[in-house]
C-alpha positions in Angstrom: 0.0 0.0 0.0 1.2 3.5 -0.8 0.1 6.8 0.4 1.2 10.3 -0.8 1.8 12.5 2.2 2.8 15.7 0.4 5.6 16.5 2.8 7.7 17.8 0.0 10.2 15.0 0.2 11.0 12.1 -2.2 11.0 9.2 0.2 9.4 5.8 0.9 9.2 3.6 3.9 9.7 -0.1 3.2 8.3 -2.4 5.9 8.6 -6.2 6.4 6.2 -7.0 9.2 8.0 -8.6 12.1 11.5 -7.9 10.7 11.8 -4.1 10.4 11.7 -1.1 8.2 14.0 1.1 6.2 13.5 4.6 4.8 14.8 5.2 1.3 15.0 8.9 0.3 16.4 11.1 -2.5 19.4 12.9 -1.1 18.8 16.7 -0.9 22.2 17.4 -2.6 21.1 15.4 -5.7 17.6 17.0 -5.6 19.2 20.5 -5.4 21.5 19.7 -8.4 18.5 18.6 -10.4 16.4 21.5 -9.4 18.9 24.0 -10.9 18.5 22.5 -14.3 16.6 24.4 -17.1 14.0 21.6 -17.3 12.5 22.7 -14.0 12.3 26.4 -15.1 9.9 25.2 -17.8 8.0 22.9 -15.4 7.5 25.8 -12.8 5.9 27.7 -15.7 3.4 24.9 -16.1 4.9 23.6 -19.4 4.4 19.9 -19.8 7.5 17.7 -20.3 6.4 16.7 -23.8 6.5 20.5 -24.7 10.0 21.1 -23.3 12.9 21.1 -25.9 14.4 17.6 -26.2 17.9 18.7 -25.4 16.7 20.2 -22.1 14.9 17.0 -21.2 17.8 14.8 -22.2 20.2 16.8 -19.9 18.1 15.9 -16.9 17.4 12.3 -18.0 21.2 11.8 -18.5 22.0 13.2 -15.1 19.6 10.7 -13.5 20.6 7.7 -15.6 24.4 8.3 -15.0 24.1 8.9 -11.3 25.0 6.1 -9.0 22.6 4.8 -6.4 24.9 6.2 -3.7 24.8 9.7 -5.3 21.0 9.7 -5.5 19.7 7.8 -2.5 20.2 7.2 1.2 18.9 4.3 3.2 18.1 4.6 6.9 17.2 1.8 9.3 14.0 2.8 11.1 13.2 -0.1 13.4 14.7 -3.4 13.9 11.3 -5.0 14.5 7.9 -3.6 13.6 4.5 -5.1 14.2 1.5 -4.2 12.0 -1.9 -5.0 13.2 
């Protein structure tokens, strides 16, 4: 089950009942780097991605595709054991 909480963060909590949970989130440094790209200037103006010039889109896509998991994400142990009713 997934729920969008609108906290302004890109994160998820992965739970295995009886075993524990981890929080996986997009590192703020990576998010800040992406946010400075021209693509997001267009998006803030309400322009749909399909209407943004291809070279601008490709720059952001390439940044994401070439980044390592360690550059993009952090994983945090939340609980060693969690019980869901």
